[in-house]
VEXKEKOL-822927 format. One line per 10 residues: number of its first residue (from 1); their letters; for each residue x negated, y negated, z negated of N, C-alpha, C, O, CB. Coordinates in Angstrom, 2 decimals, always signed. Each point is the difference from the previous one (the first is absolute). Glycine has a CB too. Layout:
BEGIN
NUM) A) X,Y,Z,X,Y,Z,X,Y,Z,X,Y,Z,X,Y,Z  ...
***
This chain:
BEGIN
1) VQLQASGGGL) +12.23,+12.42,-2.01,-1.17,-0.43,+0.75,-1.20,-0.01,-0.94,+0.07,-0.51,-1.12,+1.35,-0.89,+2.69  -2.51,+1.96,-1.11,-1.26,-0.01,-0.76,-1.03,-0.83,+0.78,-0.06,+0.04,+1.23,+0.56,+2.26,-2.27  -1.29,-3.04,+0.30,-1.01,-0.87,+0.60,-1.37,+0.41,-0.51,-0.22,+0.09,-1.21,+1.87,-2.00,+1.40  -2.57,+2.15,+0.72,-1.37,+0.38,-0.35,-0.94,-1.07,+0.53,-0.15,-0.17,+1.21,+0.73,+2.65,-1.17  -1.20,-3.18,-0.96,-0.91,-1.08,+0.38,-1.45,+0.44,-0.19,-0.30,+0.85,-0.83,+2.03,-2.56,+0.19  -2.60,+1.11,+1.43,-1.43,+0.29,-0.12,-0.80,-1.18,+0.51,+0.54,-0.89,+0.67,-0.11,+3.36,-0.41  -1.73,-2.47,-0.57,-0.89,-1.00,+0.57,-0.52,-1.05,-0.94,-0.82,-0.82,+0.40,+2.01,+1.21,+1.63  -0.73,-0.40,-3.27,-0.52,-0.99,-0.94,-1.43,+0.30,-0.37,-0.56,+1.02,+0.38,+2.86,-1.37,-1.25  -2.89,-0.56,+0.11,-1.37,+0.20,-0.45,-0.65,-1.28,-0.45,+0.66,-1.01,-0.25,-0.82,+2.91,+1.79  -1.15,-1.83,-1.64,-0.81,-1.14,-0.45,-0.77,-0.56,+1.20,-0.62,+0.74,+0.76,+0.40,+0.25,-3.10
11) VQAGGSLRLS) +0.28,-2.29,+2.49,-0.69,-0.65,+1.11,-0.52,-1.35,-0.46,+0.56,-0.61,-0.91,+0.91,+1.80,+2.60  -2.53,-1.65,-1.07,-0.54,-1.32,-0.32,+0.81,-1.09,+0.69,+0.64,+0.22,+1.03,-2.94,+0.77,-1.31  +2.26,-2.17,-0.30,+0.69,-1.14,+0.61,-0.48,-0.19,+1.44,-1.20,+0.10,+0.29,+1.45,-1.20,-2.55  +0.71,+0.83,+3.15,-0.31,-0.14,+1.41,+0.13,+1.29,+0.78,-0.03,-0.01,+1.23,-1.47,-1.80,-1.85  +1.65,+2.91,-0.09,+0.11,+1.29,+0.66,+1.41,+0.32,+0.45,+0.91,-0.83,-0.09,-2.81,+1.59,-1.27  +2.07,+0.48,+1.83,+1.28,+0.43,+0.55,+0.41,+1.35,-0.58,-0.85,+0.82,-0.39,+0.38,-2.10,+2.50  +1.75,+1.49,-2.15,+0.59,+1.30,-0.35,+1.24,+0.20,+0.85,+0.61,-0.96,+0.47,-1.51,+0.84,-2.84  +1.27,+1.39,+2.55,+1.22,+0.32,+0.72,+0.83,+0.94,-0.85,-0.46,+1.08,-0.39,-0.68,-1.39,+2.63  +2.36,-0.09,-2.52,+0.93,+0.83,-0.75,+0.96,+0.69,+0.98,+0.35,-0.55,+1.04,-0.52,-0.97,-3.06  +0.57,+2.72,+1.65,+1.00,+0.74,+0.77,+1.09,+0.49,-0.93,-0.25,+0.28,-1.17,-1.49,+0.41,+2.86
21) CTASGSIFSI) +2.93,-0.58,-1.17,+1.11,+0.53,-0.78,+0.92,+0.77,+0.94,+0.48,-0.54,+1.00,-0.62,-1.36,-2.67  +0.37,+3.16,+1.34,+0.85,+0.85,+0.82,+1.26,+0.35,-0.76,-0.04,+0.42,-1.15,-1.97,+0.51,+2.33  +3.13,-1.11,-0.51,+1.30,+0.35,-0.58,+0.44,+1.36,+0.51,-0.22,+0.35,+1.16,+0.84,-2.78,-1.32  -0.01,+3.20,-0.73,+0.53,+1.30,+0.38,+1.36,+0.19,-0.67,+0.33,-0.66,-0.98,-2.66,+1.62,+1.25  +3.11,-0.04,+0.29,+1.33,+0.25,-0.53,+1.06,-0.52,+0.95,-0.16,+0.05,+1.22,-0.74,-0.18,-3.55  +1.98,-0.38,+1.77,+1.14,-0.48,+0.80,-0.24,-1.45,+0.43,+0.39,-0.95,-0.68,+1.18,+2.51,-0.56  -2.23,-1.69,+2.38,-0.39,-1.31,+0.51,+1.05,-0.51,+0.98,+0.35,+0.69,+0.96,-2.79,-0.11,-1.25  +2.93,-1.78,+0.04,+0.88,-0.64,+0.96,-0.85,-0.66,+1.07,-1.08,-0.53,-0.28,+2.86,+0.15,-1.49  -1.30,+0.41,+3.01,-0.77,-0.58,+1.09,-0.16,-1.51,-0.16,-1.00,-0.56,+0.44,+1.81,+2.38,+1.06  +0.16,-2.46,-2.11,-0.08,-1.43,-0.27,-0.41,-0.19,-1.45,+0.76,+0.32,-0.92,+1.02,-0.85,+2.68
31) NVMGWYRQAP) -2.97,+0.01,-1.96,-0.49,-0.17,-1.36,-1.06,-1.09,-0.03,-0.45,-0.48,+1.04,+0.94,+2.89,-1.57  -0.86,-2.78,-0.64,-1.10,-0.95,-0.21,-0.99,+0.66,-0.94,+0.37,+0.50,-1.06,+1.13,-2.53,+1.42  -2.75,+2.03,+0.03,-1.06,+0.50,-0.87,-0.98,-1.13,-0.25,-0.16,-0.91,+0.81,+0.42,+3.28,+0.08  -0.91,-2.28,-2.03,-0.94,-1.09,-0.29,-0.81,+0.24,-1.25,+0.04,+1.08,-0.60,+1.51,-2.60,+1.72  -2.27,+0.49,-1.49,-0.91,+0.05,-1.14,+0.28,-1.16,-0.94,+0.22,-1.13,+0.43,-1.97,+2.27,+0.98  +1.72,-0.84,-2.67,+0.06,-0.98,-1.06,-1.20,+0.26,-0.91,-0.58,+1.08,+0.02,+3.14,-1.28,+0.10  -2.92,-0.79,-0.90,-1.12,+0.21,-0.92,+0.29,-0.62,-1.36,+0.77,-0.94,-0.13,-2.36,+0.98,+2.08  +0.93,+0.54,-2.94,+0.19,-0.49,-1.37,-1.34,+0.00,-0.71,-0.63,+1.04,-0.18,+2.99,-0.17,+0.12  -2.77,-2.05,-0.34,-1.21,-0.15,-0.80,+0.37,+0.08,-1.47,+1.15,-0.24,-0.36,-2.25,-1.18,+2.15  +0.14,+1.75,-2.67,+0.30,+0.11,-1.44,+0.62,-1.28,-0.54,-0.53,-1.09,+0.20,-1.36,+2.70,-0.44
41) GKQRDLVATI) +3.01,-1.46,-0.45,+0.64,-1.13,-0.63,+0.80,-0.88,+0.94,+0.50,-1.04,-0.41,-2.30,+1.10,-1.19  +1.92,+0.35,+2.86,+0.71,-0.80,+0.99,+1.16,+0.78,+0.59,+0.08,+1.21,-0.15,-2.18,-2.46,+0.66  +2.99,+0.54,+0.16,+1.14,+0.65,+0.63,-0.44,+0.67,+1.30,-1.08,-0.28,+0.53,+2.65,-1.40,-1.56  -0.72,+2.56,+1.51,-0.27,+0.67,+1.28,+0.40,-0.95,+1.13,+1.12,-0.51,+0.04,-0.73,+2.81,-1.07  -1.32,-2.52,+1.93,+0.19,-0.97,+1.07,-0.06,+0.65,+1.37,-0.62,+1.04,+0.20,-0.36,-2.79,-1.67  +1.66,+1.10,+2.42,-0.05,+0.44,+1.39,-1.39,-0.16,+0.58,-0.64,-1.04,-0.17,+3.04,+0.43,+0.42  -2.87,+1.65,+0.44,-1.21,-0.12,+0.82,+0.43,-0.11,+1.46,-0.28,-0.99,+0.67,-1.11,+2.33,-2.35  +2.07,-0.31,+2.16,+0.47,-0.02,+1.39,+1.03,+1.09,+0.21,-0.05,+1.05,-0.63,-2.16,-1.96,+1.40  +3.15,+0.65,+0.13,+0.97,+1.01,+0.40,+0.10,+0.04,+1.51,-0.33,-0.96,+0.70,+1.60,+0.64,-2.85  -0.80,+1.45,+2.64,+0.23,+0.15,+1.43,+1.23,+0.86,+0.21,+0.13,+1.08,-0.58,-2.59,-1.31,+1.08
51) ASGGITNYGD) +3.37,-0.27,+0.32,+1.22,+0.73,+0.30,-0.26,+1.04,+1.09,-1.00,-0.07,+0.71,+2.38,-1.94,-1.36  -0.49,+2.95,+0.77,-0.17,+1.05,+1.00,-0.03,-0.58,+1.41,-0.56,+0.60,+0.91,+1.71,+1.02,-2.44  -0.53,-2.78,+1.71,-0.04,-0.67,+1.30,-1.25,-0.83,+0.22,-0.22,-0.51,+1.10,+2.66,+0.47,-1.17  -3.26,-0.11,-0.97,-1.28,-0.68,+0.15,-0.10,-1.38,-0.62,-1.09,-0.59,-0.01,+0.88,+1.86,+2.04  +1.30,-1.80,-2.53,-0.06,-1.34,-0.62,-0.79,+0.08,-1.29,+0.23,+0.88,-0.83,+1.99,-1.51,+1.86  -3.15,-0.31,-1.20,-0.86,-0.01,-1.18,+0.25,-1.22,-0.87,+0.54,-1.01,+0.44,-2.25,+2.26,+0.86  +1.32,-1.10,-2.55,+0.11,-1.09,-0.97,-1.19,+0.10,-0.93,-0.31,+1.09,-0.49,+2.85,-1.14,+0.63  -3.22,-1.07,-0.41,-1.19,+0.00,-0.82,+0.14,-0.96,-1.17,+0.65,-1.04,+0.10,-2.01,+1.64,+1.90  +0.74,-0.22,-3.12,-0.14,-0.94,-1.09,-0.97,-1.10,+0.39,-0.93,+0.23,+0.77,+1.44,+1.58,-2.43  -0.31,-3.00,+1.12,-0.81,-1.14,+0.41,-1.49,+0.21,-0.26,-0.84,-0.45,+0.78,+2.79,-1.00,-1.25
61) SVKGRFTISR) -2.28,+2.14,-0.60,-1.41,+0.12,-0.39,-0.80,+0.95,+0.90,-1.23,+0.01,-0.05,+1.95,-0.47,-2.27  -0.03,+1.25,+3.15,-0.72,+0.97,+0.84,+0.10,-0.32,+1.49,-0.61,+0.68,+0.82,+1.05,+1.03,-2.57  +0.33,-2.72,+2.09,+0.16,-0.34,+1.42,-1.36,-0.32,+0.63,-0.80,-0.75,-0.56,+3.12,-0.13,+0.10  -2.55,+1.46,+1.62,-1.25,-0.22,+0.70,-1.12,+0.94,-0.42,-1.04,+0.05,+0.66,+1.72,-2.39,-0.45  -0.49,+3.08,-1.28,-1.03,+0.94,-0.47,+0.46,+1.45,+0.08,-0.79,+0.89,+0.30,-0.08,-2.67,-1.81  +2.14,+2.01,+1.23,+0.55,+1.35,+0.00,+0.89,+0.20,+1.21,+0.65,-0.94,+0.47,-0.76,+1.01,-2.99  +0.14,+1.16,+3.02,+0.87,+0.35,+1.12,+0.74,+1.30,-0.31,-0.62,+1.01,-0.34,-0.94,-2.17,+1.95  +2.86,+1.11,-1.49,+0.81,+1.20,-0.22,+0.43,+0.56,+1.35,+0.32,-0.75,+0.92,+0.49,-0.12,-3.17  -0.80,+2.18,+2.34,+0.44,+0.68,+1.22,+0.66,+1.31,-0.39,-0.06,+0.42,-1.16,-1.80,-1.49,+2.53  +2.49,+1.71,-0.40,+0.66,+1.26,-0.32,+0.03,+0.90,+1.22,-0.06,-0.44,+1.14,+1.46,-0.70,-2.87
71) DNAKNTVYLQ) -1.31,+2.44,+1.43,+0.18,+1.03,+1.01,+1.31,+0.69,-0.33,+0.06,+0.82,-0.91,-2.59,-0.49,+1.28  +3.57,-0.66,+0.37,+1.33,+0.53,-0.32,+0.06,+1.52,+0.18,+0.73,+0.68,-0.72,+0.27,-2.86,+1.41  -1.75,+2.70,+0.25,+0.00,+1.44,+0.23,-0.55,+0.75,-1.21,+0.38,+1.14,-0.26,-0.64,-1.54,+2.72  -0.64,-0.25,-3.19,-0.63,+0.62,-1.18,+0.60,-0.51,-1.30,-0.42,+0.42,-1.08,-1.69,-0.16,+2.39  +3.09,-1.18,-1.22,+0.59,-0.60,-1.20,-1.09,-0.56,-0.92,+0.05,+0.15,-1.22,+1.90,+1.45,+1.38  -2.91,-2.22,+0.44,-1.16,-0.50,-0.73,-0.19,-1.49,+0.23,+0.14,-0.50,+1.11,-1.21,+2.76,-0.93  +0.74,-2.95,-1.26,-0.31,-1.42,+0.06,-1.44,-0.19,-0.43,-0.50,+0.69,-0.89,+2.91,-1.33,+0.44  -3.07,-0.32,+1.09,-1.40,-0.28,-0.29,-0.15,-1.46,-0.42,+0.74,-0.87,+0.44,-1.49,+2.64,+1.22  -0.22,-2.01,-2.52,-0.33,-1.36,-0.39,-1.51,-0.18,+0.16,-0.78,+0.54,-0.77,+2.74,-0.68,-0.86  -2.34,-0.61,+2.64,-1.41,-0.34,+0.20,-0.30,-1.27,-0.76,+0.57,-1.05,+0.27,-0.60,+2.17,+1.99
81) MNSLRPEDTA) -0.88,-1.02,-3.22,-0.33,-1.13,-0.86,-1.44,-0.44,+0.29,-0.95,+0.74,-0.25,+2.56,+0.08,-1.54  -1.75,-2.02,+2.31,-1.30,-0.57,+0.31,-0.27,-1.21,-0.88,+0.92,-0.56,-0.62,-0.73,+1.39,+2.98  -1.43,-1.23,-2.41,-0.41,-1.19,-0.78,+0.56,+0.07,-1.42,+0.57,-0.96,-0.50,-0.65,-0.39,+2.61  -0.10,+2.49,-2.73,+0.57,+0.21,-1.33,-0.65,-0.92,-1.02,-1.18,-0.32,+0.08,+1.67,+2.68,+0.52  +0.32,-2.76,-1.56,-0.41,-0.91,-1.08,+0.22,+0.67,-1.35,+0.84,+0.90,-0.11,-0.29,-2.92,+1.55  -1.27,+1.59,-2.45,+0.24,+0.57,-1.34,+1.46,-0.11,-0.44,+0.51,+0.88,-0.70,-2.87,-1.46,+0.11  +3.04,-0.47,+0.99,+1.40,-0.17,-0.39,+0.94,+0.97,+0.72,+1.19,+0.05,-0.32,-1.69,-2.44,-0.13  +0.00,+3.16,+1.40,+0.80,+1.05,+0.63,+0.01,+1.28,-0.84,+0.73,+0.94,+0.31,-1.29,-1.91,+1.92  -0.22,+0.99,-3.29,-0.04,+1.16,-0.88,+1.36,+0.24,-0.64,+0.56,-0.89,-0.63,-3.00,+0.47,+0.18  +2.96,+1.63,+0.62,+1.33,+0.33,-0.50,+0.29,+1.47,+0.31,-0.75,+0.66,+0.71,+1.55,-3.05,-0.40
91) VYYCRYTDRQ) +0.29,+2.87,-0.87,+0.55,+1.27,+0.44,+0.96,-0.30,+1.15,+0.89,-0.84,-0.12,-1.12,+1.90,-2.20  +0.02,-0.39,+3.43,+0.81,-0.21,+1.19,+1.04,+1.12,+0.10,-0.33,+1.18,-0.05,-1.60,-2.36,+1.23  +3.17,+0.77,-1.03,+1.11,+0.94,+0.05,+0.65,-0.02,+1.39,+0.28,-1.07,+0.56,+0.12,+0.77,-3.04  -0.19,+1.47,+3.00,+0.74,+0.15,+1.25,+1.50,+0.03,-0.31,+0.42,+0.56,-1.02,-2.36,+0.70,+2.10  +2.72,-1.86,-0.21,+1.46,+0.00,-0.19,+0.69,+0.35,+1.31,-0.41,-0.42,+1.08,+0.21,-1.30,-2.91  +1.25,+2.49,+1.70,+0.87,+0.36,+1.12,+1.42,-0.44,-0.35,+0.50,+0.28,-1.09,-1.98,+1.71,+1.74  +2.13,-2.67,+0.30,+1.38,-0.45,-0.21,+0.81,+0.32,+1.24,-0.41,-0.30,+1.12,-0.34,-1.54,-2.68  +1.92,+2.46,+1.35,+0.96,+0.16,+1.10,+1.34,-0.55,-0.44,+0.08,-0.71,-1.00,-1.30,+2.76,+1.87  +2.28,-1.74,-0.15,+1.30,-0.61,-0.28,+0.61,+0.48,-1.31,+0.95,-0.59,-0.50,-0.60,+0.40,+2.93  -0.91,+1.25,-2.99,+0.58,+0.56,-1.21,-0.90,-0.12,-1.23,+0.49,-0.23,-1.11,+0.73,+1.80,+2.56
101) NTYWGQGTQV) -2.52,-1.43,-1.27,-0.88,+0.14,-1.16,-1.35,-0.70,+0.21,-0.38,-0.37,+1.11,+1.50,+2.55,-1.62  -1.81,-2.33,-0.61,-1.38,-0.48,-0.02,-0.83,+0.98,-0.80,+0.40,+0.44,-1.08,+0.33,-2.86,+1.28  -1.89,+2.76,+0.32,-0.91,+0.93,-0.67,-1.38,-0.64,-0.09,-0.42,-0.77,+0.86,+1.73,+2.77,-0.02  -2.00,-1.63,-1.93,-1.36,-0.51,-0.24,-0.99,+1.15,-0.04,+0.32,+1.09,-0.48,+0.61,-3.06,-0.80  -2.12,+1.73,+1.78,-1.09,+0.94,-0.14,-0.66,-0.13,-1.36,+0.40,-0.84,-0.82,-0.77,+0.78,+3.29  -0.64,+0.88,-2.70,-0.61,+0.08,-1.33,-1.02,-1.09,-0.25,-0.42,-0.18,-1.14,+0.79,+2.61,+1.20  -0.76,-3.15,+0.94,-0.98,-1.07,-0.18,-1.42,+0.47,+0.24,-0.37,+1.12,-0.33,+1.89,-2.16,-1.29  -2.30,+0.16,+2.21,-1.42,+0.28,+0.22,-0.80,-1.23,-0.41,+0.35,-1.13,+0.36,+0.17,+2.75,+1.54  -1.60,-1.40,-2.63,-0.79,-1.11,-0.54,-0.94,-0.57,+1.05,-0.71,+0.74,+0.68,+0.85,+0.29,-2.95  -0.13,-2.33,+2.39,-0.96,-0.73,+0.82,-0.76,-0.95,-0.92,+0.61,-0.83,-0.68,+0.86,+1.00,+2.78
111) TVSS) -2.77,-0.03,-2.11,-0.85,-0.85,-0.84,-1.02,-0.69,+0.88,-0.74,+0.65,+0.75,+1.06,+0.87,-2.75  -0.36,-2.84,+1.91,-0.94,-0.80,+0.79,-0.98,-0.66,-0.95,+0.40,-0.80,-0.85,+1.33,+0.40,+2.68  -2.98,+0.73,-1.70,-1.02,-0.56,-0.89,-0.59,-1.27,+0.61,-0.12,-0.13,+1.22,-0.41,+2.44,-2.10  +0.15,-3.23,+0.00,-0.56,-1.28,+0.48,-1.51,+0.07,+0.16,-0.63,-0.98,+0.39,+2.50,-0.23,-1.51
***
């Protein structure tokens, strides 16, 4: 499975960004896709995940500000990020998990200026 992420960039505090991640290759119909992030010197943390059936899970720091969604026909997951804060600055990684394996995307930088 290959993951292609896009949509990162530089935005001012209070602004919005939308990340996309498309999976290709041997995709199982039952899977979980999502986003994690890692700031310099910190561990990689959960941002949000969404199962192929639609169940979502969010990290506490993004609840109410970020929304994850997916298009199963396109094997694509989206992360709508609103009310961005400087502490949201990190490299955002897309992840795909099925019953056999976990795959990570290459990461996309999100920088929020104050």
